[in-house]
N, C-alpha and C positions, 0 to 999 in steps of 0.2 A: 710338210709340203713346202715350207719356206726354204729357198736357196738350194733345193734338192733337185738335181737334174734327172734322177731316176724316173719319176712319173712321166715327164715329158718324153723321155726316150723309149720307155718300155710299156706304158699302159696302152691298151687298145682304145679306140675312140670312145666307146661307151663308158669305160672306167675313167678315162680322162675327163669326159664331160661331167660325170658324177662328182669327181673331185672338185672341179671348178664350181659347179652349182652348190655343193656343200660349203665351199669357201664363202660364197656370197651369202648363203643361208645363215651361216654362223658368224657373219660379219668379220671375216678375216681380211687382212691386207692383201688383196689379190695381186697387187703389183710386185709382190715378193715371190710369186710362183714362177719358177724357171720355165721358159718355153711358152708362155701364155699367148703371145702374139703369133708364134709359129704354128700353134695347134688350134687356132680359131677354125671353126667349121660350121657348116649350115645347121647341122643337128644341134650343136651347142647353142647357136644363136636362137633357134626356134624354142629350145628349152628356156633360155633366158628371157625371151619375149613372153612366154607363158608365165614365168616367175614375176616379171614386171606387171603383167595384167593382174595376177593374184594380189600382189602387194598394193597395187593401185586400188583394187576393189576393196581392200581392207583399210584404205586411207593411210597407207604407210609409204615411206620413201624407199628408194633403192640406191645402192652404191653406184655412183656415176661411172665407174669403170665398166659397168655393164654395156654402156653405149659404145665404148671402145671395142668391145668384143662382138657387137652386133652391127656396127656401122656398115660393113660390107654386105650385109644381108637384109638391110631395110628394103621392104617392098610394099606393094599396095596394102597387103593385109596387116602390116604392122606400122605403117606410116603414121597412123593417128596417134600412136604412143609418143613418137618423137615430136610430132606436131603439137600435142598438148604440153609436152615438156618445155618447148621453146616459147610457147604462148603464155603458159600459166605458172611455170616454175620460178624458183628464186634465181638469183644472179648466177650461182654456180650451175644450176640445172640448165639455164639458158646457154651458158658457155659450153657445157658438155653436149647439149643438143646441136649447137653450131658446129662443133668439131665433128660430130658424127655425120651431120648433113654434108659438110665439106668433103668428107672422105667416102661418102656413099656414091655409088654409080646410078642410083635410082633417080630418074629425071626430075621428079617432083621435089627431090631433096634440094637440088640447086635452086630451083624456083622459090622454095620456101626460105632458104637462107638469104636470097636476094631481097626478101621483104624485111630483113633485119640488118640494115647497113652498118649499124654501130657494132654488131657482133661480127659481121663479115670483116669490117675494118680491123678489129682486134685480132682476128685470125691472120689477116694479110700482113699485119705488122709483127706477127709471131709473138704476140703478147699472151697467148693462151696455148697450153700444151696439155696432154693427158697427164704428164707428171705433176703439173700444177694442181690438178683436180684430185 
Protein backbone atom coordinates (compact mmCIF):
# COMPACT_ATOMS: atom_id res chain seq x y z
CA UNK A 1 0.00 0.00 0.00
CA UNK A 2 2.95 2.35 0.51
CA UNK A 3 3.78 4.60 -2.41
CA UNK A 4 1.47 2.67 -4.72
CA UNK A 5 -0.97 4.77 -6.81
CA UNK A 6 -2.98 1.74 -7.96
CA UNK A 7 -5.35 1.49 -4.95
CA UNK A 8 -6.22 5.17 -5.05
CA UNK A 9 -6.90 5.12 -8.77
CA UNK A 10 -8.66 1.79 -9.14
CA UNK A 11 -10.29 0.56 -5.94
CA UNK A 12 -13.98 1.27 -5.48
CA UNK A 13 -14.96 3.22 -2.39
CA UNK A 14 -15.69 0.17 -0.24
CA UNK A 15 -12.39 -1.52 -1.03
CA UNK A 16 -10.51 1.76 -0.56
CA UNK A 17 -12.14 2.33 2.81
CA UNK A 18 -11.26 -1.22 3.87
CA UNK A 19 -7.63 -0.67 2.88
CA UNK A 20 -7.43 2.51 4.96
CA UNK A 21 -9.16 0.97 7.97
CA UNK A 22 -6.85 -2.04 7.82
CA UNK A 23 -3.85 0.29 7.69
CA UNK A 24 -4.99 1.94 10.92
CA UNK A 25 -5.89 -1.39 12.49
CA UNK A 26 -2.44 -2.82 11.75
CA UNK A 27 -0.68 0.38 12.82
CA UNK A 28 0.74 1.24 9.41
CA UNK A 29 2.12 4.66 8.46
CA UNK A 30 -0.98 5.93 6.69
CA UNK A 31 0.82 9.06 5.55
CA UNK A 32 2.57 6.86 2.97
CA UNK A 33 -0.71 5.84 1.29
CA UNK A 34 -0.99 7.56 -2.09
CA UNK A 35 -4.21 9.52 -2.58
CA UNK A 36 -5.30 9.47 1.04
CA UNK A 37 -6.51 13.06 1.14
CA UNK A 38 -8.17 12.91 -2.28
CA UNK A 39 -10.15 9.79 -1.38
CA UNK A 40 -11.55 10.99 1.96
CA UNK A 41 -15.26 10.25 2.08
CA UNK A 42 -18.16 10.25 4.53
CA UNK A 43 -18.43 6.46 4.67
CA UNK A 44 -14.74 6.16 5.56
CA UNK A 45 -15.09 8.88 8.18
CA UNK A 46 -18.04 7.11 9.80
CA UNK A 47 -16.11 3.83 9.84
CA UNK A 48 -13.15 5.60 11.43
CA UNK A 49 -15.39 7.24 14.03
CA UNK A 50 -16.69 3.75 14.92
CA UNK A 51 -13.10 2.52 15.14
CA UNK A 52 -12.20 5.40 17.48
CA UNK A 53 -15.20 4.57 19.69
CA UNK A 54 -14.12 0.91 19.90
CA UNK A 55 -10.52 1.81 20.72
CA UNK A 56 -11.66 4.35 23.28
CA UNK A 57 -13.98 1.84 24.96
CA UNK A 58 -11.03 -0.55 25.23
CA UNK A 59 -8.85 2.18 26.76
CA UNK A 60 -6.58 2.30 23.72
CA UNK A 61 -5.18 5.22 21.76
CA UNK A 62 -5.66 5.90 18.06
CA UNK A 63 -3.36 7.10 15.33
CA UNK A 64 -3.75 10.87 15.21
CA UNK A 65 -4.01 10.83 11.42
CA UNK A 66 -7.56 9.54 11.88
CA UNK A 67 -8.57 13.08 12.74
CA UNK A 68 -7.09 14.33 9.47
CA UNK A 69 -9.41 11.98 7.60
CA UNK A 70 -12.49 12.74 9.67
CA UNK A 71 -12.21 16.50 10.23
CA UNK A 72 -14.52 17.42 7.34
CA UNK A 73 -17.16 15.00 8.67
CA UNK A 74 -17.31 16.02 12.33
CA UNK A 75 -20.95 16.49 13.25
CA UNK A 76 -23.14 16.47 16.33
CA UNK A 77 -23.09 12.69 16.64
CA UNK A 78 -19.28 12.49 16.68
CA UNK A 79 -18.38 15.83 18.22
CA UNK A 80 -17.93 14.35 21.69
CA UNK A 81 -14.96 12.30 20.42
CA UNK A 82 -12.96 15.32 19.36
CA UNK A 83 -14.16 17.28 22.37
CA UNK A 84 -12.83 14.66 24.77
CA UNK A 85 -9.56 14.50 22.83
CA UNK A 86 -8.90 18.22 23.15
CA UNK A 87 -9.93 18.30 26.80
CA UNK A 88 -8.35 15.08 28.09
CA UNK A 89 -5.65 14.08 25.62
CA UNK A 90 -1.91 14.49 25.80
CA UNK A 91 -0.15 17.37 24.05
CA UNK A 92 -0.13 15.72 20.61
CA UNK A 93 -3.77 14.66 20.98
CA UNK A 94 -4.72 18.25 21.71
CA UNK A 95 -2.80 19.53 18.71
CA UNK A 96 -4.47 16.97 16.44
CA UNK A 97 -7.86 17.89 17.84
CA UNK A 98 -7.13 21.58 17.28
CA UNK A 99 -6.16 20.95 13.65
CA UNK A 100 -9.29 18.92 13.05
CA UNK A 101 -11.47 21.55 14.69
CA UNK A 102 -9.91 24.32 12.60
CA UNK A 103 -10.57 22.40 9.38
CA UNK A 104 -14.10 21.36 10.29
CA UNK A 105 -17.15 23.25 9.05
CA UNK A 106 -19.22 22.13 12.04
CA UNK A 107 -20.22 25.31 13.91
CA UNK A 108 -19.43 23.95 17.36
CA UNK A 109 -15.90 23.05 16.20
CA UNK A 110 -14.86 26.68 15.90
CA UNK A 111 -16.52 27.54 19.19
CA UNK A 112 -14.62 24.76 20.98
CA UNK A 113 -11.30 25.73 19.41
CA UNK A 114 -11.80 29.31 20.59
CA UNK A 115 -11.82 28.00 24.17
CA UNK A 116 -8.19 26.93 23.73
CA UNK A 117 -6.36 30.12 22.72
CA UNK A 118 -2.90 28.61 23.13
CA UNK A 119 -3.71 25.86 20.63
CA UNK A 120 -5.41 28.29 18.26
CA UNK A 121 -2.37 30.55 18.43
CA UNK A 122 -0.04 27.67 17.56
CA UNK A 123 -2.20 26.89 14.53
CA UNK A 124 -2.34 30.53 13.47
CA UNK A 125 1.45 30.72 13.62
CA UNK A 126 1.65 27.54 11.50
CA UNK A 127 3.62 25.81 14.22
CA UNK A 128 1.46 22.69 13.87
CA UNK A 129 0.72 20.61 10.75
CA UNK A 130 -0.51 17.09 10.08
CA UNK A 131 2.98 16.19 8.88
CA UNK A 132 4.35 17.06 12.32
CA UNK A 133 1.96 14.66 13.98
